[in-house]
C-alpha positions as CSV (number, residue, x, y, z in Angstrom):
1,M,28.5,30.0,-43.6
2,L,31.3,31.9,-45.3
3,D,31.3,32.3,-49.1
4,V,34.6,30.7,-50.1
5,T,35.2,30.9,-53.8
6,G,38.0,31.4,-56.4
7,G,41.6,30.8,-55.5
8,L,41.0,29.9,-51.8
9,F,38.4,27.3,-52.6
10,W,40.5,25.5,-55.3
11,T,43.7,25.8,-53.2
12,I,41.9,24.0,-50.3
13,I,40.4,21.4,-52.7
14,I,43.8,20.6,-54.3
15,M,45.5,20.3,-50.9
16,L,42.8,18.1,-49.6
17,V,43.0,15.8,-52.6
18,G,46.8,15.6,-52.2
19,Y,46.4,15.0,-48.4
20,F,43.7,12.2,-48.9
21,G,45.9,10.6,-51.5
22,L,48.8,10.6,-49.0
23,V,46.9,8.9,-46.2
24,V,45.5,6.3,-48.5
25,W,49.0,5.6,-49.8
26,I,50.3,5.2,-46.3
27,G,47.4,2.8,-45.6
28,Q,48.5,0.7,-48.6
29,R,52.1,0.7,-47.3
30,G,50.8,-0.6,-44.0
31,K,48.9,-3.5,-45.5
32,R,51.8,-5.9,-45.1
33,H,51.9,-5.2,-41.3
34,S,48.2,-5.8,-40.7
35,S,47.7,-9.5,-41.6
36,S,47.7,-10.6,-37.9
37,M,45.6,-9.3,-35.1
38,A,48.6,-7.9,-33.2
39,G,49.9,-6.2,-36.3
40,F,46.5,-4.7,-37.2
41,A,45.9,-3.5,-33.7
42,T,49.3,-2.2,-32.6
43,A,52.0,-2.5,-35.4
44,R,54.4,-3.1,-32.5
45,G,57.9,-2.0,-33.3
46,K,57.1,-0.9,-36.9
47,V,56.9,2.8,-36.3
48,N,59.5,5.3,-34.8
49,P,58.6,6.1,-31.1
50,V,58.8,9.9,-31.9
51,I,56.1,9.4,-34.6
52,V,54.1,7.3,-32.1
53,G,54.3,10.2,-29.6
54,A,53.1,12.7,-32.2
55,S,50.3,10.3,-33.0
56,F,49.3,10.2,-29.3
57,A,49.1,14.0,-29.2
58,A,47.2,14.2,-32.4
59,S,44.7,11.6,-31.3
60,Y,44.3,13.3,-28.0
61,A,43.5,16.7,-29.6
62,S,40.8,15.7,-32.1
63,A,37.9,17.9,-33.1
64,N,37.4,18.6,-29.4
65,L,40.6,20.8,-29.0
66,F,40.5,22.2,-32.5
67,I,36.8,22.9,-32.9
68,G,34.8,22.2,-29.7
69,V,36.9,23.8,-27.0
70,P,37.7,26.9,-29.0
71,G,33.9,27.1,-29.5
72,L,33.4,27.0,-25.7
73,A,36.0,29.7,-25.4
74,Y,34.1,31.8,-28.0
75,Q,30.9,31.3,-25.8
76,Y,32.3,31.4,-22.3
77,G,35.6,33.3,-22.5
78,T,38.8,32.8,-20.6
79,S,37.4,30.4,-18.0
80,V,37.9,27.7,-20.7
81,L,41.7,28.1,-20.2
82,W,41.3,25.8,-17.1
83,Y,40.5,23.0,-19.5
84,T,43.2,23.7,-22.1
85,L,46.0,24.3,-19.6
86,G,45.1,21.0,-17.9
87,C,45.3,19.2,-21.2
88,F,49.0,19.6,-21.4
89,G,50.1,19.8,-17.7
90,V,47.8,17.3,-16.0
91,S,47.3,14.9,-18.9
92,W,51.0,14.7,-19.6
93,L,51.7,13.9,-16.0
94,G,49.1,11.1,-16.2
95,L,50.9,9.7,-19.3
96,L,54.3,9.8,-17.5
97,L,52.7,8.0,-14.5
98,F,50.8,5.3,-16.4
99,A,52.9,4.5,-19.5
100,K,55.8,2.6,-18.0
101,T,53.8,0.3,-15.8
102,F,51.2,-0.3,-18.5
103,W,54.0,-1.3,-21.0
104,R,55.7,-3.5,-18.4
105,Y,52.5,-5.4,-17.7
106,S,52.0,-5.8,-21.4
107,K,55.5,-7.3,-21.7
108,K,54.9,-9.6,-18.8
109,F,51.8,-10.9,-20.5
110,G,53.7,-11.7,-23.7
111,G,52.3,-8.7,-25.5
112,V,48.7,-7.7,-25.7
113,S,46.8,-5.9,-28.5
114,T,44.1,-3.9,-26.7
115,L,43.3,-2.3,-23.3
116,P,40.4,-4.8,-22.7
117,E,42.9,-7.7,-23.3
118,W,45.4,-6.0,-20.9
119,L,42.7,-5.8,-18.2
120,G,41.6,-9.3,-18.9
121,R,45.2,-10.6,-18.5
122,R,45.8,-8.4,-15.4
123,Y,42.8,-9.8,-13.6
124,N,42.7,-13.2,-15.2
125,S,39.2,-12.6,-16.3
126,K,37.7,-13.1,-19.8
127,A,34.4,-11.7,-18.5
128,L,36.1,-8.4,-17.7
129,Q,37.8,-8.3,-21.1
130,V,34.5,-8.7,-22.8
131,L,32.7,-6.1,-20.6
132,V,35.4,-3.5,-21.3
133,A,35.0,-4.2,-25.0
134,V,31.3,-3.5,-24.6
135,L,32.1,-0.3,-22.7
136,I,34.3,0.9,-25.6
137,L,31.2,0.9,-27.8
138,F,30.5,4.3,-26.2
139,N,33.2,5.5,-28.6
140,V,30.5,5.5,-31.3
141,Y,29.3,8.8,-29.8
142,Y,32.9,10.1,-29.7
143,I,33.2,9.3,-33.4
144,V,29.9,11.0,-34.1
145,G,31.4,14.1,-32.5
146,Q,34.4,13.9,-34.9
147,N,32.1,13.4,-37.9
148,V,30.2,16.5,-36.9
149,G,33.4,18.5,-36.5
150,L,34.6,17.5,-39.9
151,A,31.2,18.2,-41.5
152,T,31.2,21.6,-39.8
153,I,34.5,22.5,-41.4
154,F,33.4,21.4,-44.9
155,E,30.1,23.2,-44.5
156,S,31.4,26.5,-43.1
157,V,34.5,26.7,-45.2
158,L,33.8,25.0,-48.5
159,G,30.1,25.2,-48.7
160,I,29.9,21.4,-48.9
161,P,26.5,20.2,-47.5
162,Y,26.7,18.7,-44.0
163,F,25.6,15.3,-45.2
164,W,28.3,15.0,-47.8
165,G,31.0,16.2,-45.4
166,I,30.2,13.3,-43.1
167,I,30.3,10.8,-46.0
168,I,33.7,12.1,-47.2
169,G,35.2,11.8,-43.7
170,V,33.8,8.3,-43.0
171,V,34.8,6.9,-46.4
172,I,38.4,8.2,-46.3
173,T,39.1,7.1,-42.8
174,I,37.7,3.6,-43.2
175,L,39.6,3.2,-46.4
176,Y,43.1,3.8,-45.0
177,I,42.5,2.1,-41.7
178,G,41.0,-0.9,-43.4
179,L,44.1,-1.2,-45.6
180,G,46.9,-0.5,-43.1
181,G,45.5,-0.9,-39.6
182,A,47.6,0.5,-36.8
183,F,50.6,1.2,-39.0
184,A,48.5,3.5,-41.2
185,Q,46.9,5.1,-38.1
186,L,50.2,5.8,-36.3
187,V,52.0,7.2,-39.3
188,T,49.2,9.4,-40.6
189,D,48.5,10.7,-37.1
190,G,52.2,11.4,-36.6
191,V,52.1,13.5,-39.8
192,Q,48.9,15.1,-38.7
193,G,50.3,16.0,-35.3
194,I,53.2,17.9,-36.9
195,L,50.7,19.7,-39.2
196,M,48.5,20.5,-36.2
197,S,51.4,22.0,-34.3
198,V,52.2,24.3,-37.3
199,T,48.5,25.3,-37.4
200,S,48.5,26.1,-33.7
201,I,51.6,28.3,-33.9
202,L,50.1,30.2,-36.9
203,I,46.9,30.8,-34.8
204,L,49.1,32.3,-32.0
205,L,51.0,34.5,-34.5
206,S,47.8,35.8,-36.0
207,L,46.8,37.6,-32.8
208,F,49.5,40.2,-33.5
209,W,47.6,41.5,-36.6
210,T,43.9,40.6,-35.7
211,I,44.0,41.8,-32.1
212,G,47.0,44.1,-32.0
213,G,48.8,45.5,-29.0
214,G,52.2,44.3,-29.8
215,L,53.8,42.5,-26.9
216,N,50.7,43.4,-24.9
217,V,48.6,41.3,-27.3
218,F,47.0,39.2,-24.5
219,G,46.2,42.3,-22.5
220,E,44.6,43.8,-25.6
221,L,42.6,40.6,-26.2
222,S,41.4,40.7,-22.6
223,R,40.3,44.3,-22.9
224,K,38.4,43.7,-26.1
225,L,36.6,40.7,-24.7
226,G,35.7,42.7,-21.6
227,E,34.1,45.3,-23.7
228,I,31.9,42.7,-25.4
229,D,30.9,41.0,-22.1
230,P,32.8,41.3,-18.7
231,N,32.0,37.6,-18.0
232,L,34.2,36.6,-20.9
233,T,37.3,37.6,-18.9
234,S,36.3,36.1,-15.5
235,A,38.1,33.1,-14.0
236,L,34.7,31.3,-13.6
237,S,32.0,31.1,-16.3
238,T,28.5,32.2,-15.5
239,G,26.2,29.4,-16.6
240,G,29.0,27.5,-18.3
241,P,30.9,24.3,-17.4
242,Y,33.7,26.0,-15.4
243,D,31.4,27.8,-12.9
244,S,33.0,26.8,-9.6
245,P,36.3,25.6,-8.0
246,M,34.8,22.2,-7.6
247,A,34.0,22.0,-11.3
248,I,37.5,23.0,-12.2
249,M,39.0,20.4,-9.9
250,A,36.7,17.8,-11.6
251,V,38.0,19.0,-15.0
252,Q,41.5,18.4,-13.9
253,F,40.6,14.9,-12.7
254,L,39.0,14.2,-16.1
255,L,42.1,15.4,-18.0
256,F,44.4,13.4,-15.7
257,S,42.5,10.2,-16.4
258,F,41.8,10.9,-20.1
259,V,45.1,9.2,-21.0
260,L,43.5,5.9,-20.0
261,M,41.2,6.1,-23.0
262,P,41.7,2.9,-25.0
263,H,42.5,4.7,-28.3
264,L,45.3,6.6,-26.5
265,L,46.8,4.1,-24.1
266,N,46.9,1.6,-26.9
267,K,49.7,3.7,-28.4
268,V,52.0,2.4,-25.6
269,L,51.4,-1.1,-26.9
270,S,53.1,-0.1,-30.2
271,L,56.5,0.4,-28.6
272,E,58.9,-2.5,-28.9
273,S,61.3,-1.7,-26.0
274,E,61.2,0.2,-22.7
275,E,63.9,2.5,-24.0
276,Q,61.4,3.8,-26.5
277,L,59.2,5.2,-23.8
278,A,61.4,8.3,-23.3
279,P,61.2,9.6,-26.9
280,F,57.6,8.7,-27.1
281,T,56.6,10.7,-24.0
282,L,58.8,13.6,-24.9
283,S,57.3,13.9,-28.4
284,A,53.8,13.5,-27.0
285,G,54.4,16.2,-24.4
286,V,55.9,18.8,-26.8
287,I,53.2,18.5,-29.5
288,L,50.4,18.2,-26.9
289,F,51.6,21.5,-25.4
290,L,51.4,23.3,-28.7
291,I,48.0,22.0,-29.8
292,S,46.3,22.2,-26.5
293,T,47.3,25.6,-25.3
294,L,47.3,27.7,-28.6
295,M,44.1,26.8,-30.4
296,V,41.8,28.1,-27.7
297,L,43.3,31.6,-28.3
298,G,41.8,31.4,-31.7
299,G,38.4,30.9,-30.2
300,L,38.8,34.0,-27.9
301,A,40.1,36.0,-30.9
302,A,37.1,34.9,-33.0
303,R,34.8,36.4,-30.4
304,V,36.5,39.8,-31.1
305,V,36.7,39.4,-34.9
306,A,33.2,37.9,-35.4
307,P,31.2,38.5,-32.3
308,S,27.7,37.3,-33.6
309,L,28.2,33.8,-35.0
310,A,25.1,31.6,-35.0
311,S,27.2,28.5,-34.0
312,A,30.1,28.7,-31.6
313,D,31.6,25.6,-33.1
314,S,32.3,27.6,-36.3
315,A,34.5,30.1,-34.5
316,I,37.8,28.6,-35.7
317,P,36.9,28.2,-39.4
318,V,35.5,31.7,-39.5
319,Y,38.5,33.2,-37.7
320,V,40.9,31.4,-40.1
321,L,39.2,32.7,-43.2
322,E,38.9,36.2,-41.8
323,S,42.5,36.4,-40.6
324,F,44.9,34.7,-43.1
325,P,45.9,35.1,-46.7
326,T,44.8,32.4,-49.2
327,I,47.7,29.9,-49.0
328,I,48.1,30.1,-45.2
329,A,44.3,29.8,-44.7
330,A,44.3,26.7,-46.9
331,I,47.1,25.1,-44.9
332,I,45.3,25.8,-41.7
333,V,42.0,24.4,-43.0
334,V,43.8,21.2,-43.9
335,G,45.3,21.2,-40.5
336,L,41.9,21.4,-38.9
337,I,40.7,18.5,-41.0
338,S,43.7,16.5,-40.1
339,A,43.1,17.2,-36.4
340,I,39.6,15.6,-36.7
341,L,40.8,12.6,-38.8
342,S,43.7,11.9,-36.3
343,S,41.3,11.1,-33.6
344,T,38.6,9.5,-35.7
345,D,41.0,6.9,-37.1
346,S,42.3,6.0,-33.6
347,L,38.7,5.6,-32.4
348,Y,37.7,3.4,-35.3
349,L,40.8,1.3,-34.9
350,G,40.2,0.9,-31.1
351,L,36.6,0.1,-31.5
352,T,37.0,-2.5,-34.3
353,T,40.1,-4.2,-32.9
354,S,38.2,-4.7,-29.6
355,I,35.4,-6.3,-31.6
356,G,37.8,-8.7,-33.3
357,N,40.3,-9.2,-30.5
358,D,38.1,-9.0,-27.4
359,F,34.7,-10.3,-28.6
360,Y,35.5,-12.7,-31.4
361,K,38.8,-14.2,-30.2
362,V,37.3,-14.7,-26.7
363,L,33.8,-15.9,-27.5
364,A,34.4,-17.9,-30.7
365,P,36.3,-20.7,-29.0
366,I,33.6,-20.9,-26.3
367,L,30.7,-20.9,-28.7
368,S,32.2,-23.1,-31.4
369,K,31.4,-26.8,-31.3
370,K,34.8,-27.7,-32.8
371,P,38.3,-26.5,-31.7
372,I,39.6,-23.6,-33.6
373,A,43.3,-23.5,-34.5
374,E,45.1,-20.5,-33.1
375,D,46.3,-19.2,-36.5
376,V,42.8,-19.6,-38.0
377,L,41.3,-17.8,-35.0
378,D,43.7,-14.9,-35.4
379,R,43.0,-14.5,-39.2
380,N,39.3,-14.7,-38.6
381,A,39.6,-12.0,-35.8
382,V,41.3,-9.6,-38.3
383,R,38.5,-10.3,-40.8
384,V,35.9,-9.6,-38.1
385,A,37.7,-6.4,-37.2
386,K,37.7,-5.1,-40.8
387,I,34.1,-6.0,-41.4
388,S,33.1,-4.3,-38.2
389,L,35.0,-1.2,-39.4
390,V,32.6,-0.9,-42.3
391,L,29.6,-1.5,-40.0
392,A,30.9,1.0,-37.5
393,G,31.3,3.6,-40.2
394,L,27.8,3.1,-41.4
395,A,26.4,3.3,-37.8
396,T,28.3,6.5,-37.0
397,L,27.3,8.1,-40.3
398,Y,23.6,7.4,-39.4
399,F,24.0,8.9,-35.9
400,S,25.8,11.9,-37.2
401,L,22.9,13.1,-39.4
402,N,21.3,15.0,-36.6
403,R,23.8,17.8,-35.6
404,P,24.3,17.9,-31.7
405,E,23.9,21.2,-29.9
406,S,27.4,21.2,-28.7
407,L,30.3,19.2,-30.3
408,S,32.5,19.5,-27.2
409,F,29.8,18.3,-24.7
410,L,28.9,15.2,-26.9
411,I,32.6,14.2,-27.1
412,Q,33.2,14.7,-23.4
413,F,30.0,12.7,-22.5
414,S,31.2,9.7,-24.5
415,F,34.8,9.5,-23.2
416,A,33.7,10.3,-19.6
417,A,31.4,7.3,-19.6
418,I,34.3,5.0,-20.6
419,I,36.8,6.6,-18.1
420,C,34.3,6.1,-15.2
421,G,34.3,2.4,-15.9
422,I,38.0,1.8,-16.4
423,I,39.8,4.2,-14.2
424,A,39.5,2.2,-11.0
425,P,40.5,-1.2,-12.5
426,V,43.5,0.3,-14.3
427,T,44.7,2.5,-11.5
428,L,44.2,0.0,-8.6
429,G,45.6,-2.7,-10.9
430,Y,48.9,-0.7,-10.9
431,F,49.2,0.2,-7.3
432,W,47.2,-2.2,-5.1
433,K,48.1,-5.8,-5.0
434,K,44.7,-6.9,-3.5
435,S,42.8,-5.6,-6.5
436,N,41.1,-8.5,-8.3
437,G,38.7,-9.5,-11.1
438,P,35.4,-9.3,-9.1
439,G,36.3,-5.9,-7.8
440,A,37.3,-4.7,-11.3
441,I,34.0,-5.9,-12.8
442,A,32.0,-4.3,-10.0
443,A,33.9,-1.0,-10.4
444,L,33.4,-1.0,-14.2
445,I,29.6,-1.5,-13.9
446,T,29.2,1.0,-11.0
447,G,31.2,3.8,-12.6
448,T,29.6,3.7,-16.0
449,V,26.0,3.1,-14.8
450,L,26.2,5.9,-12.2
451,Y,27.7,8.4,-14.7
452,V,24.9,7.7,-17.3
453,F,22.3,7.9,-14.5
454,F,23.7,11.2,-13.1
455,T,23.7,12.8,-16.6
456,N,20.6,11.4,-18.2
457,Q,18.4,12.1,-15.1
458,D,20.0,15.5,-14.7
459,I,20.9,14.7,-11.1
460,I,24.3,16.2,-11.5
461,G,24.1,18.7,-14.4
462,N,27.9,19.4,-14.7
463,L,29.5,16.6,-16.8
464,Y,32.8,16.9,-15.0
465,L,31.3,16.6,-11.5
466,A,29.1,13.7,-12.6
467,M,32.3,11.9,-13.8
468,F,34.2,12.7,-10.6
469,F,31.5,11.3,-8.3
470,A,30.8,8.3,-10.5
471,S,34.6,7.5,-10.6
472,A,34.9,7.9,-6.8
473,A,32.0,5.5,-6.3
474,A,33.8,3.0,-8.6
475,F,37.0,3.2,-6.6
476,A,35.0,2.6,-3.3
477,V,33.1,-0.3,-4.8
478,M,36.2,-1.9,-6.2
479,V,38.1,-1.7,-2.8
480,V,35.1,-3.2,-0.9
481,T,34.5,-6.0,-3.4
482,S,38.2,-6.9,-3.8
483,L,38.6,-7.1,0.0
484,A,35.4,-9.2,0.3
485,T,36.6,-11.7,-2.3
486,Q,40.3,-12.0,-1.3
487,R,40.2,-15.7,-0.4
488,T,39.0,-16.8,-3.8
489,T,41.5,-14.7,-5.8
490,A,44.7,-14.4,-3.7
491,V,46.6,-17.1,-5.5
492,Q,46.0,-15.8,-9.0
493,Q,46.7,-12.1,-8.0
494,E,50.0,-13.0,-6.5
495,S,51.2,-14.3,-9.9
496,L,50.2,-11.1,-11.7
497,T,52.3,-8.6,-9.8
498,I,55.4,-7.1,-11.4
499,S,58.6,-5.6,-10.2
500,D,58.9,-1.8,-9.8
501,K,62.5,-2.0,-11.0
């Protein structure tokens, strides 16, 4: 842990107090938009599409790209660039491919509030909607990863104990999401995305005085890494996650499909018109490029500046405090914290809106002995979502108390489990007219169960390969099951197709 005292300490504290005050104020401003389930979950048409795009990029980045992946770069070297380069190129292509059709289906269904509801409408299956909502509970582990990243920043930079760092992050996030719902999440994340872009550019510029070499700064960085360990400059990592061409291909598959994560794809549901898709995707692409390709350079530079850190996840905080003057270091630290909050709030919102919208609104009318009026059902769903927000905060706080060995691996395990379950239903739902509800349910169960089995039983040690093979199995099972059940579902599926025009 660094000894941060004096001017730097109080500059960071003052900026954080101002920043937290701003996000809570935005949450209060969004209160009037979050009285209905649709408003709480999407704030459709209430936020500029450029801000929504910045929010998408910020939520995508999270503690993983700002803390976890630079930590892997510190540990394994330049082979980690396979991951970060794919974050922009492959993921953005995935967004361009999926966003328009996803939005059009949503419009056809009269507007939906969550990805589970979208899938339930697409396949005319309440059972599928509930099962996807159950699957989203894996996001608890994702949130735990964000909590750990935030607590690591507080601990390594400000000397705030790990436990209190987690409490601060959970309380602040729950406060402004509980007040303003999706409006608060989108606007705060948009601001955070811009701040994260500035942080990333500053990290790039810092190489010119921490590494040196002028215009040959990257060559100098490579030379110094090679002097520490030749493996740090190899294209493949020895003993690391990027140790073979097959593993790298699996990483690209993961990054392509990552845009299907509910807390990201839900951003598309916030757009009011199809014309807003262009500024949304452009904004998301530009900011994603900056924050996904530049932060990893800080992890590599940290290996040169501070080669003997006890924890690789502390590489970026240590590098920032070693390399920047007080005011700039303070701005970057706040940028790091905003990076973590930007994903945490999206995850909380996605998790709790699924509980309200996809559990309560679906199951309450079935379990109730008396009919429930639609407006009463909707108001109660919002209340359930807000109550579950507090409960989810307490649960993730509890699970965060034991620090995981690797922040990046914990986050990637959680989102890979979700992707394995939904990638076949979403993708085939776009492009294959014979896909149906039974096939989607079979694919969801197959993909997630196989992924958890492969990883927990150490059958496939590489998380990326485990995800690839589990997802491939899910596609195969969905095709076979859909074909086997065509006669019972042909009529309903014909009514759910949309025009490509």
